[in-house]
C-alpha positions as CSV (number, residue, x, y, z in Angstrom):
1,M,-6.7,-120.3,62.7
2,H,-3.3,-120.2,60.7
3,T,-4.5,-123.5,59.1
4,C,-7.9,-122.3,58.0
5,K,-6.5,-118.9,56.5
6,N,-3.9,-120.9,54.8
7,I,-6.5,-123.2,53.1
8,R,-8.6,-120.3,51.9
9,D,-5.4,-118.8,50.3
10,R,-4.3,-121.8,48.5
11,E,-8.0,-121.9,47.1
12,S,-8.4,-118.7,46.0
13,G,-4.3,-118.9,44.5
14,K,-3.1,-116.9,46.6
15,L,-0.6,-119.4,47.8
16,R,1.5,-121.2,45.7
17,A,1.3,-125.5,46.2
18,D,4.6,-125.5,47.5
19,S,4.4,-122.7,50.1
20,F,1.6,-124.0,51.3
21,A,3.0,-127.3,52.2
22,N,5.9,-125.6,53.8
23,R,3.3,-123.5,56.0
24,I,1.4,-126.1,57.0
25,K,4.9,-128.3,57.6
26,S,6.1,-125.6,59.7
27,N,2.6,-125.4,61.4
28,R,3.1,-129.0,62.7
29,I,6.9,-128.6,63.7
30,S,5.6,-125.9,66.2
31,Q,3.5,-127.7,67.8
32,L,6.1,-130.5,68.4
33,E,4.9,-132.3,72.3
34,L,5.5,-135.7,73.3
35,S,3.4,-137.9,71.8
36,N,-0.2,-139.3,72.9
37,H,-0.6,-141.5,69.8
38,K,2.2,-143.3,69.1
39,E,4.6,-145.7,71.4
40,L,8.0,-147.3,70.4
41,V,8.8,-150.2,72.7
42,S,12.4,-150.5,72.9
43,P,14.2,-153.5,73.2
44,H,17.2,-152.3,74.2
45,K,18.6,-153.0,77.6
46,G,21.6,-150.1,77.6
47,A,22.0,-146.6,76.4
48,I,20.4,-145.3,73.1
49,N,23.8,-144.2,71.0
50,S,21.7,-143.7,67.4
51,L,18.9,-142.9,65.2
52,Q,18.2,-142.9,61.6
53,I,15.2,-143.2,59.6
54,D,15.4,-144.3,56.1
55,L,15.9,-141.6,53.5
56,T,13.8,-143.7,50.3
57,E,10.3,-143.7,52.7
58,G,10.8,-142.2,55.8
59,R,9.2,-145.4,57.1
60,Y,11.8,-147.7,59.0
61,L,13.7,-146.3,62.4
62,L,17.5,-147.4,62.7
63,S,18.5,-147.8,66.7
64,A,21.7,-148.5,68.1
65,A,22.6,-149.2,72.0
66,S,25.4,-149.8,74.2
67,D,24.3,-153.3,75.1
68,A,25.3,-154.0,71.9
69,S,22.2,-154.1,70.3
70,V,20.7,-153.1,67.1
71,A,17.4,-152.8,66.5
72,V,14.9,-151.6,63.4
73,Y,11.2,-150.5,63.8
74,D,8.3,-149.7,61.0
75,V,6.8,-146.1,62.5
76,Q,4.0,-146.1,60.2
77,R,2.4,-149.6,60.6
78,P,2.2,-150.5,64.4
79,S,2.2,-153.9,65.8
80,G,-0.6,-152.9,68.1
81,Y,-2.5,-151.4,69.9
82,E,-3.9,-150.0,73.2
83,G,-6.4,-147.5,74.9
84,N,-9.3,-148.7,73.1
85,G,-6.9,-148.3,69.7
86,V,-5.9,-144.9,70.8
87,I,-2.2,-145.6,70.8
88,S,-0.4,-147.1,68.4
89,K,2.6,-150.0,69.9
90,H,5.3,-150.0,67.6
91,S,7.8,-153.3,68.7
92,S,10.4,-153.7,66.9
93,L,10.9,-156.0,63.6
94,F,14.2,-157.8,64.2
95,V,16.8,-157.3,66.5
96,V,20.4,-158.2,66.7
97,D,22.6,-158.3,69.7
98,K,25.2,-160.2,70.9
99,Q,23.6,-163.7,71.0
100,H,24.0,-163.1,66.8
101,Q,26.9,-165.0,65.5
102,L,28.2,-162.1,64.1
103,G,26.7,-159.4,66.4
104,H,28.9,-156.9,67.8
105,K,30.5,-158.0,71.5
106,Y,30.5,-154.6,72.8
107,A,28.3,-151.1,72.2
108,V,27.2,-149.6,69.4
109,S,28.0,-146.5,69.0
110,S,26.7,-145.6,65.2
111,A,24.1,-147.2,63.2
112,I,23.0,-146.0,59.7
113,W,20.8,-147.1,56.4
114,Y,22.5,-147.4,52.9
115,P,21.3,-144.1,51.6
116,I,19.4,-145.1,48.6
117,D,18.2,-148.8,49.9
118,T,16.8,-150.3,52.9
119,G,18.2,-153.4,51.9
120,L,21.9,-152.8,53.9
121,F,22.8,-151.0,56.8
122,V,26.0,-150.0,58.5
123,T,27.2,-150.2,62.2
124,G,29.9,-149.4,63.9
125,S,30.7,-150.9,67.2
126,Y,33.4,-150.4,70.5
127,D,34.7,-153.9,69.4
128,H,37.0,-152.1,67.2
129,Y,34.4,-153.4,64.0
130,V,32.4,-151.7,61.3
131,N,30.1,-154.2,59.8
132,V,27.4,-153.9,56.8
133,W,24.0,-155.9,57.0
134,D,21.8,-157.3,54.8
135,T,18.6,-156.5,56.3
136,N,16.4,-159.2,54.9
137,T,18.7,-162.0,56.1
138,T,20.5,-159.9,58.9
139,Q,23.7,-161.3,58.3
140,V,26.7,-160.0,58.3
141,V,28.2,-159.1,54.1
142,V,31.1,-157.1,54.6
143,N,33.1,-156.5,58.0
144,F,36.2,-153.8,58.6
145,K,38.5,-154.0,61.3
146,M,39.6,-150.8,62.9
147,P,42.4,-149.8,65.3
148,G,40.8,-148.8,67.8
149,K,36.9,-148.2,69.2
150,V,34.5,-146.8,66.3
151,Y,32.7,-143.3,67.0
152,K,30.9,-142.5,64.4
153,T,30.1,-143.9,60.4
154,A,28.8,-141.7,57.7
155,M,27.9,-142.4,54.0
156,S,27.4,-139.7,51.4
157,T,23.6,-139.4,50.0
158,L,24.6,-137.6,47.2
159,S,27.2,-140.4,46.1
160,T,26.7,-141.9,42.3
161,S,30.6,-142.7,42.0
162,H,31.5,-144.6,45.3
163,M,29.9,-146.7,48.0
164,L,32.3,-145.4,50.9
165,I,32.1,-145.2,54.4
166,A,33.7,-142.7,56.3
167,V,35.0,-144.4,59.7
168,G,35.7,-141.9,62.6
169,T,37.5,-143.7,65.8
170,E,40.0,-143.1,69.0
171,D,42.8,-143.6,66.1
172,V,44.0,-140.3,64.7
173,Q,43.4,-141.0,60.9
174,V,40.1,-141.3,59.2
175,R,39.3,-144.3,57.6
176,L,37.0,-144.8,54.0
177,C,36.2,-148.6,53.7
178,D,35.1,-149.6,50.2
179,I,31.9,-152.0,50.7
180,A,32.0,-153.1,46.8
181,S,35.7,-154.3,47.4
182,G,35.6,-155.0,51.2
183,A,38.8,-153.2,51.6
184,F,40.1,-149.6,52.9
185,A,39.8,-147.2,50.0
186,H,41.9,-144.1,51.9
187,T,43.1,-143.2,55.0
188,L,43.1,-139.2,55.9
189,S,45.6,-138.3,58.1
190,G,45.6,-135.0,60.0
191,H,44.2,-135.1,62.9
192,R,46.0,-135.2,66.6
193,D,43.5,-136.9,68.3
194,G,41.0,-139.4,68.0
195,V,37.9,-138.4,65.4
196,M,34.4,-138.3,67.3
197,T,32.2,-137.5,64.7
198,V,32.4,-137.1,60.5
199,E,29.7,-135.8,58.2
200,W,29.6,-135.8,54.4
201,S,28.9,-132.9,52.5
202,A,25.5,-131.9,51.2
203,S,26.5,-130.3,48.2
204,S,29.3,-132.4,46.4
205,E,30.1,-136.3,47.1
206,W,33.7,-136.1,47.3
207,I,33.7,-133.1,50.1
208,L,34.5,-135.0,54.0
209,I,34.1,-133.0,57.0
210,T,35.4,-134.3,60.4
211,G,35.4,-133.2,63.8
212,G,38.2,-134.4,66.2
213,C,39.0,-134.5,69.9
214,D,41.7,-132.1,69.2
215,G,38.9,-129.8,68.3
216,A,39.9,-129.1,64.8
217,I,36.8,-129.3,62.1
218,R,38.6,-130.5,58.7
219,F,37.3,-130.4,55.3
220,W,38.3,-133.3,52.8
221,D,38.3,-133.7,49.0
222,I,38.5,-137.7,48.8
223,R,40.1,-137.1,45.4
224,R,43.2,-135.4,46.8
225,A,45.6,-135.5,49.5
226,G,45.7,-133.5,52.6
227,C,43.0,-131.8,54.0
228,F,42.1,-128.4,52.2
229,Q,40.4,-126.5,55.0
230,V,40.6,-126.2,58.7
231,L,38.1,-124.2,60.9
232,N,39.5,-121.6,63.1
233,Q,37.2,-120.0,65.7
234,S,39.2,-116.7,65.6
235,R,37.7,-116.1,61.6
236,T,34.3,-114.5,62.1
237,Q,31.7,-112.9,59.9
238,L,28.6,-111.4,61.6
239,G,25.5,-113.3,60.1
240,R,25.0,-114.7,57.1
241,R,26.5,-113.8,53.7
242,P,24.9,-111.2,51.6
243,P,22.5,-112.2,48.8
244,I,23.7,-112.4,45.4
245,L,21.8,-109.2,43.6
246,K,19.9,-110.1,40.5
247,R,21.7,-110.3,36.9
248,S,25.1,-110.2,39.2
249,V,27.0,-112.6,36.1
250,T,26.0,-110.4,33.3
251,T,25.8,-107.0,34.6
252,K,29.5,-105.7,35.4
253,D,28.2,-103.0,38.2
254,S,26.4,-105.3,40.0
255,S,29.0,-108.3,40.3
256,T,31.6,-105.4,41.7
257,K,28.8,-104.5,44.5
258,V,28.4,-108.1,45.3
259,R,32.5,-108.3,45.4
260,S,33.0,-105.4,47.6
261,A,30.1,-106.6,49.9
262,Q,31.2,-110.3,50.2
263,K,34.9,-108.6,50.9
264,K,33.5,-106.5,53.5
265,F,31.2,-108.9,55.5
266,G,33.0,-112.0,54.7
267,N,35.9,-111.7,57.2
268,G,34.8,-110.2,60.4
269,S,38.4,-110.1,61.5
270,G,39.7,-108.1,59.0
271,S,42.5,-110.7,58.1
272,G,41.4,-111.0,54.4
273,Q,43.0,-114.6,54.5
274,L,42.0,-117.2,51.7
275,P,40.7,-120.6,53.3
276,I,43.2,-123.5,53.2
277,G,43.3,-124.6,49.7
278,R,41.9,-121.7,48.1
279,L,43.6,-120.1,45.1
280,S,44.4,-116.3,45.1
281,S,42.7,-114.2,42.3
282,K,45.7,-112.3,41.8
283,G,49.0,-113.0,41.0
284,Q,51.0,-116.5,40.9
285,L,48.8,-119.3,42.1
286,K,49.6,-120.0,45.9
287,Q,50.7,-124.3,46.6
288,K,48.2,-125.5,48.6
289,L,48.9,-126.3,52.1
290,H,49.5,-129.8,53.4
291,P,48.6,-130.9,56.9
292,G,51.9,-131.6,57.0
293,L,53.6,-128.8,56.7
294,L,53.9,-125.9,60.1
295,S,50.9,-124.0,59.5
296,T,49.0,-121.9,61.8
297,Q,45.9,-122.3,59.9
298,D,46.5,-126.2,59.9
299,R,46.8,-126.6,64.1
300,A,43.4,-124.0,64.4
301,T,40.7,-125.2,66.7
302,A,36.6,-124.8,65.9
303,H,36.3,-125.5,69.9
304,Y,37.8,-125.8,72.9
305,G,37.5,-129.3,73.3
306,A,36.4,-132.2,71.5
307,V,34.4,-131.5,68.5
308,T,30.9,-134.2,69.7
309,G,28.3,-133.3,67.1
310,L,28.3,-131.7,63.1
311,K,25.4,-131.6,60.7
312,V,25.5,-130.3,57.4
313,I,22.6,-127.6,56.8
314,D,20.4,-129.2,54.0
315,D,22.0,-126.4,51.3
316,G,25.2,-127.7,52.0
317,M,26.0,-123.9,52.9
318,Y,26.3,-123.7,56.2
319,L,27.5,-126.4,59.0
320,L,26.5,-126.4,62.7
321,S,28.9,-127.7,65.5
322,A,28.6,-128.8,68.8
323,G,31.6,-129.4,71.3
324,S,32.5,-130.6,74.7
325,D,33.3,-126.7,75.4
326,S,29.1,-126.5,75.5
327,R,29.6,-124.2,72.5
328,L,27.1,-124.4,69.4
329,R,28.4,-122.6,66.4
330,L,27.5,-122.2,62.7
331,W,30.3,-121.8,60.2
332,D,29.8,-120.1,56.5
333,V,31.0,-123.1,54.7
334,E,32.2,-121.2,51.5
335,S,34.2,-118.6,53.4
336,G,35.3,-120.7,56.7
337,C,34.0,-118.2,59.3
338,D,32.2,-118.6,62.4
339,T,28.8,-116.6,61.9
340,L,28.9,-115.8,65.3
341,V,24.8,-116.6,65.8
342,N,24.7,-116.4,69.2
343,F,23.0,-119.8,70.5
344,E,21.6,-119.6,74.2
345,T,23.3,-121.0,77.1
346,V,23.8,-125.3,76.6
347,R,24.8,-127.5,78.7
348,L,26.1,-130.6,76.2
349,Q,27.2,-134.5,76.9
350,T,31.0,-134.7,76.8
351,S,31.6,-138.2,76.9
352,K,30.4,-139.6,73.6
353,P,29.1,-137.9,70.6
354,I,25.9,-136.4,69.9
355,Q,22.9,-136.3,67.1
356,L,22.1,-133.3,66.0
357,A,18.9,-133.0,63.5
358,T,17.1,-130.3,62.0
359,T,14.1,-129.5,60.4
360,Q,12.5,-128.9,56.8
361,N,14.7,-126.4,55.3
362,S,16.9,-126.3,58.3
363,A,14.5,-123.4,60.3
364,L,15.1,-125.2,63.6
365,V,17.8,-127.2,64.9
366,F,17.3,-130.2,67.7
367,V,20.3,-130.6,70.3
368,P,20.5,-133.0,73.2
369,C,20.6,-131.0,76.3
370,M,21.5,-133.6,79.0
371,R,17.9,-134.8,79.9
372,V,15.9,-132.4,77.5
373,V,16.4,-131.7,73.9
374,K,16.2,-128.0,72.6
375,A,15.3,-126.8,69.5
376,F,16.8,-123.5,68.6
377,D,16.3,-121.1,65.6
378,M,19.0,-121.7,63.1
379,W,19.5,-117.7,62.5
380,S,18.9,-115.8,65.8
381,G,20.3,-118.5,68.1
382,N,17.2,-118.8,70.2
383,V,15.3,-121.4,72.2
384,H,12.1,-122.2,70.0
385,M,10.9,-124.9,72.5
386,V,11.8,-127.2,75.1
387,L,11.0,-131.0,74.7
388,R,11.3,-132.7,78.3
389,G,10.2,-136.4,78.7
390,H,13.8,-138.2,79.4
391,Y,14.8,-139.4,83.2
392,E,18.5,-139.2,81.8
393,S,20.8,-137.7,79.2
394,V,19.5,-137.7,75.8
395,S,22.4,-138.4,73.0
396,S,20.4,-139.1,69.7
397,C,18.1,-137.0,67.7
398,C,16.4,-137.9,64.5
399,F,13.8,-135.9,62.6
400,N,11.2,-137.5,59.9
401,Q,11.0,-135.1,57.1
402,Q,7.5,-137.2,56.3
403,D,5.7,-137.0,59.1
404,Q,7.2,-134.2,61.0
405,E,8.3,-136.7,64.0
406,L,10.8,-136.4,66.1
407,Y,12.6,-139.2,67.8
408,T,15.1,-139.5,70.7
409,G,17.1,-141.5,72.5
410,G,19.0,-141.6,75.6
411,N,20.7,-143.2,78.4
412,D,17.3,-144.1,79.8
413,R,17.3,-146.7,77.1
414,Q,13.7,-145.0,75.8
415,I,13.0,-144.3,72.4
416,L,10.3,-140.9,72.8
417,V,8.4,-140.0,69.7
418,W,7.6,-136.3,69.7
419,S,4.7,-135.4,67.1
420,P,2.1,-132.5,66.0
421,A,0.0,-132.0,68.8
422,R,-3.6,-134.6,68.7
423,S,-6.1,-134.0,70.3
424,I,-7.5,-137.5,72.1
425,T,-11.1,-136.9,70.4
426,D,-9.5,-136.9,67.2
427,E,-8.1,-140.1,67.5
428,M,-11.7,-141.6,68.9
429,D,-13.5,-139.9,65.7
430,E,-10.8,-142.1,63.2
431,G,-12.1,-145.2,65.2
432,A,-10.5,-148.3,66.6
433,P,-8.8,-150.9,63.9
434,D,-11.2,-153.6,64.3
435,D,-13.7,-151.4,62.5
436,Q,-11.3,-151.4,59.3
437,D,-11.1,-154.1,56.6
438,S,-8.0,-155.8,56.3
439,W,-7.0,-155.5,52.3
440,S,-6.5,-151.7,53.0
441,N,-3.6,-151.8,55.2
């Protein structure tokens, strides 16, 4: 019903093209359910630890598992069909496991695509190695020896100046590995326990965010020494920041109103303190605090327990974090404050990192909550939907923006596909693949 109205509004010119596309996508996302027409055939014999769809085509899914195997699937082109052509089966294009000469020996905890090309992918493992693979030859191009188990790897999707892999391990230091030189470029010191999750900023190629087992979330500018911000759960603000008024740059009165509004709502705790590394606008410039100094700000924590998951919102202005205290928190990156969005009660895994996923425009966030996946409204914290299908705990969520599909992996060794509702009659109307010509595939 809503789709027909949107089409009529678009035809009459009442709805712009981008608004029409966003409404259709939102409608499809709201109808997500366990797919009745697509199935991924998992070759893994251990728990699924990581999932990522490639950022260039939205076609190739990369998975990593506890049996030291890594697999790649084509989610658009099936390898076979079942049920008279109704159900498309997607087997892995290739698998790299222990039998491979340079394969990992223990669980692979993280697998990511090279951001601008599917010709390379990166894996991190409990065998203390980070490997960079050539996708076409399935050979290791370069590898890095870490001081402990690798929990998470990440590369910046914005980078034009560096090819750095950020690596979080059970060691207290975060290491940046340079693919171009094959050596460590930086070592970031500040955490007091292992680093379970790392995430690059969505607004700057130089900003790295890390979450540790010490409960701290730290922001780093990799061009400078020391972290410049540590999130503190006691610093809060109510909801989203006030909108910028129009013509605030040119009009003195309006700019004054904006500043007063942001001062009023920017820090609900009333402390008025500037984030670490921020310079005061009055008086002498304050020296940037270094993590080595004894500082209450530097010892601040974002969670009561390990930080197990981080997700930067698409515009880079907000950060979502998950912790072993079974709390979800939404942070305003600019002010460093907790926005106090009250996410409904969840129960999260505590033994290993979890992978969060967001939809188009970050309206919903998918969170693995033991055996189910809950989709929360980002700004209200209410549960929008609950996806049930796994038989054991879920650890990874990956959302395909192109097809509006969600992929989830868990300890039951299965990768499930969640797609917009689609009736069997629609599938039958399309016809079996035998009725199609071969050249159009």
